[in-house]
C-alpha positions in Angstrom: -54.3 13.6 -67.0 -53.9 10.3 -68.6 -55.3 7.5 -66.4 -52.9 4.7 -65.7 -54.3 1.2 -66.3 -53.2 -2.0 -64.9 -51.9 -4.5 -67.5 -54.3 -7.3 -68.4 -52.9 -10.5 -67.1 -52.0 -13.1 -69.7 -54.0 -16.2 -68.7 -52.5 -19.5 -69.6 -54.9 -22.0 -71.0 -56.2 -25.1 -69.2 -55.6 -28.2 -71.2 -58.0 -31.2 -70.9 -56.8 -34.4 -72.5 -59.5 -36.9 -73.4 -58.2 -40.4 -72.7 -60.2 -43.4 -73.9 -58.6 -45.7 -71.3 -56.5 -45.2 -68.2 -53.2 -44.9 -70.0 -53.8 -43.4 -73.5 -53.2 -39.7 -72.8 -50.0 -40.2 -70.9 -48.7 -42.8 -73.3 -49.3 -40.4 -76.2 -48.6 -37.0 -74.6 -46.9 -37.5 -71.2 -43.9 -35.3 -72.0 -46.0 -32.4 -73.3 -48.4 -32.7 -70.3 -45.4 -32.5 -67.9 -44.0 -29.5 -69.6 -47.4 -27.7 -69.7 -47.9 -28.4 -66.0 -44.3 -27.2 -65.1 -45.0 -24.0 -67.1 -47.8 -23.2 -64.7 -50.7 -24.3 -66.9 -53.5 -26.3 -65.5 -53.7 -29.8 -67.1 -56.3 -32.5 -66.6 -56.9 -35.9 -68.0 -60.5 -37.1 -68.4 -60.7 -40.9 -68.9 -63.8 -42.1 -70.7 -63.7 -45.9 -70.2 -63.2 -46.0 -66.4 -66.5 -47.6 -65.4 -66.7 -50.8 -63.4 -67.0 -54.3 -65.0 -70.7 -54.9 -65.6 -72.4 -57.9 -64.0 -72.4 -61.1 -66.0 -69.8 -63.5 -67.4 -66.6 -62.3 -69.0 -65.7 -63.3 -72.5 -62.7 -65.6 -72.8 -60.8 -62.7 -74.4 -61.4 -60.4 -71.4 -60.3 -63.3 -69.1 -57.2 -63.7 -71.2 -56.3 -60.0 -70.9 -56.9 -60.1 -67.1 -54.5 -63.0 -66.9 -51.8 -61.2 -68.9 -52.2 -58.1 -66.8 -52.2 -60.0 -63.6 -55.3 -58.1 -62.4 -58.2 -60.5 -62.4 -61.5 -59.0 -61.5 -59.7 -56.2 -59.8 -58.6 -54.8 -63.2 -60.5 -51.5 -63.0 -59.4 -50.4 -59.5 -55.8 -51.6 -60.2 -55.6 -49.7 -63.5 -57.3 -46.6 -62.0 -54.7 -46.6 -59.2 -51.9 -46.9 -61.7 -53.4 -44.0 -63.6 -53.7 -41.8 -60.5 -50.0 -42.4 -59.8 -49.1 -41.6 -63.5 -51.1 -38.4 -63.4 -49.3 -37.3 -60.2 -46.0 -37.9 -61.9 -46.8 -35.7 -64.9 -48.6 -33.1 -62.9 -52.2 -33.7 -64.3 -55.5 -33.7 -62.5 -57.5 -36.9 -63.0 -61.2 -37.3 -63.7 -63.1 -40.5 -64.5 -66.3 -41.2 -66.4 -68.3 -44.3 -66.1 -68.3 -46.1 -69.5 -66.9 -49.7 -69.2 -64.1 -50.7 -71.4 -65.1 -52.2 -74.7 -63.8 -55.7 -73.6 -66.6 -55.7 -71.0 -69.5 -54.2 -73.0 -72.3 -56.1 -74.7 -74.7 -55.0 -77.4 -78.0 -53.8 -75.9 -80.2 -55.6 -78.6 -78.8 -59.1 -78.4 -76.3 -59.3 -75.5 -73.4 -60.2 -77.8 -70.0 -58.9 -76.7 -68.8 -55.8 -78.5 -65.3 -57.3 -78.5 -64.9 -61.1 -78.6 -61.3 -61.3 -79.9 -58.3 -59.1 -80.5 -59.4 -58.4 -84.1 -62.6 -56.9 -82.8 -60.7 -54.1 -81.0 -59.9 -52.4 -84.3 -63.4 -52.2 -85.8 -65.6 -49.1 -85.8 -68.0 -48.9 -82.8 -71.2 -50.6 -83.8 -74.3 -48.6 -84.6 -76.0 -50.0 -81.4 -73.4 -48.1 -79.4 -74.2 -44.7 -80.9 -76.1 -43.7 -77.7 -72.8 -44.1 -75.8 -71.3 -41.3 -77.9 -74.2 -39.1 -76.7 -73.8 -40.2 -73.2 -70.0 -39.4 -73.3 -70.8 -36.1 -74.9 -73.2 -35.3 -72.0 -70.5 -36.2 -69.4 -68.1 -33.9 -71.2 -70.6 -31.1 -71.3 -71.3 -31.4 -67.6 -67.6 -31.4 -66.8 -66.9 -28.4 -69.0 -69.9 -26.4 -67.7 -68.5 -26.8 -64.2 -65.3 -24.9 -65.1 -64.8 -21.2 -64.7 -64.9 -19.0 -67.8 -61.2 -18.2 -67.4 -58.6 -19.4 -68.1 -59.6 -20.6 -71.6 -60.0 -24.4 -72.0 -58.4 -26.4 -74.7 -59.9 -29.8 -75.2 -57.5 -32.4 -76.7 -59.0 -35.5 -78.3 -57.4 -38.7 -79.7 -57.3 -38.9 -83.4 -58.0 -42.6 -83.3 -54.7 -43.6 -85.0 -54.7 -47.4 -84.9 -58.5 -47.6 -85.1 -59.3 -48.9 -81.6 -63.1 -48.9 -81.1 -62.9 -46.9 -77.9 -60.6 -44.3 -79.4 -63.1 -43.9 -82.2 -65.9 -43.5 -79.8 -64.1 -40.9 -77.7 -63.2 -38.8 -80.7 -66.8 -38.9 -82.0 -68.1 -37.8 -78.6 -65.6 -34.9 -78.5 -66.5 -33.8 -82.0 -70.2 -33.9 -81.2 -69.6 -31.0 -78.8 -69.3 -28.7 -81.8 -66.4 -26.8 -80.3 -62.8 -26.3 -81.4 -60.6 -29.2 -80.6 -57.0 -30.1 -80.5 -55.9 -33.6 -81.4 -53.1 -35.9 -80.4 -51.7 -38.9 -82.3 -52.4 -42.2 -80.4 -49.3 -43.9 -79.2 -47.9 -46.5 -79.8 -50.0 -46.9 -82.9 -48.7 -43.6 -84.4 -45.1 -44.8 -84.0 -45.7 -48.4 -85.3 -47.9 -47.6 -88.3 -46.2 -44.5 -89.5 -48.2 -41.3 -88.8 -48.7 -38.7 -91.6 -50.5 -35.5 -90.3 -51.7 -34.7 -93.8 -53.6 -38.0 -94.1 -55.3 -37.4 -90.7 -55.8 -33.7 -90.7 -55.6 -32.4 -94.2 -53.9 -29.2 -95.2 -55.9 -26.9 -93.0 -54.2 -27.6 -89.7 -52.4 -25.7 -87.0 -49.7 -27.3 -84.9 -48.7 -26.8 -81.3 -45.2 -28.3 -81.2 -42.9 -28.3 -78.2 -39.7 -30.1 -78.1 -39.5 -32.5 -75.1 -36.8 -31.6 -72.6 -34.7 -34.4 -71.0 -36.6 -33.8 -67.7 -39.9 -34.1 -69.5 -38.8 -37.3 -71.2 -37.8 -38.7 -67.8 -41.2 -37.8 -66.3 -42.9 -39.3 -69.3 -41.1 -42.5 -69.0 -41.8 -42.6 -65.2 -45.5 -42.0 -65.9 -45.7 -44.8 -68.4 -43.8 -47.1 -66.0 -46.6 -46.6 -63.5 -48.9 -48.6 -65.7 -47.2 -51.8 -64.6 -50.1 -54.0 -65.6 -50.0 -52.8 -69.2 -46.2 -52.7 -70.0 -46.1 -56.3 -71.3 -48.8 -55.4 -73.9 -46.3 -53.2 -75.8 -42.8 -54.0 -74.5 -40.5 -56.8 -73.4 -39.2 -54.7 -70.4 -38.9 -51.2 -69.0 -35.6 -50.6 -70.9 -37.3 -51.2 -74.2 -40.2 -48.9 -73.2 -37.8 -46.1 -72.2 -35.9 -46.4 -75.5 -39.0 -46.4 -77.6 -40.4 -43.3 -75.8 -37.1 -41.5 -76.3 -37.1 -42.2 -80.0 -40.7 -41.2 -80.3 -40.2 -38.0 -78.5 -37.9 -36.9 -81.3 -40.5 -37.4 -84.0 -43.2 -34.9 -84.9 -46.2 -36.7 -83.3 -44.1 -37.3 -80.1 -44.2 -33.6 -79.2 -47.1 -32.0 -81.2 -50.8 -31.4 -81.0 -52.9 -30.3 -84.0 -56.0 -28.3 -84.6 -58.1 -28.6 -87.8 -58.6 -25.0 -89.1 -60.9 -25.6 -92.2 
């Protein structure tokens, strides 16, 4: 008699989005994240630069940003609270690592600020900060080792479009794991600079593309709106933000992740 066997359940993957700052993953992928969560997949956002402001004086540039954001010295807890709200809106778990934002960090050898002006934001991370790549990698390893073997985990890293120093650092830390990665195009830089997947990923790439539904777009817009302190950095008002996200959602990077296959 032929033995009947139970069908093997199809396990949906767990997606982990690596976010350099409190808002990057949802800015870039909020619609995809919502759709994955609504489809029953477990989704998490791990934020790298979520550490407290270190002791010592702030640079004039950091003080200028605090004034623009309206957050003062409460910038980190306020932005974390915004992110927790945004994660709930799109259905993602939130996890936070302890690296301070680059606007607060100083070089270990001479105490000079890593970022003293807006132009400094777009430079490669300095060699003196290479140990922070290893530190972030170790945080990632610890987080990944605490997950069950199933469902399979897909780690999604920023490509670093735009060249922000913290985005470069986060990508380097993810790549130092030596495991397969998926990548997302960093928004709004991918929209404003013109994003060509071939230039960033070469010909050996695999795409995970999902059109964004109207409900997903609405959740994405609501998630981004939760970052109230940051909206003035990119838009004049909420209406402009909503229109820009709607337009971006119809472009390839607005609904696609990529994996390098060669």
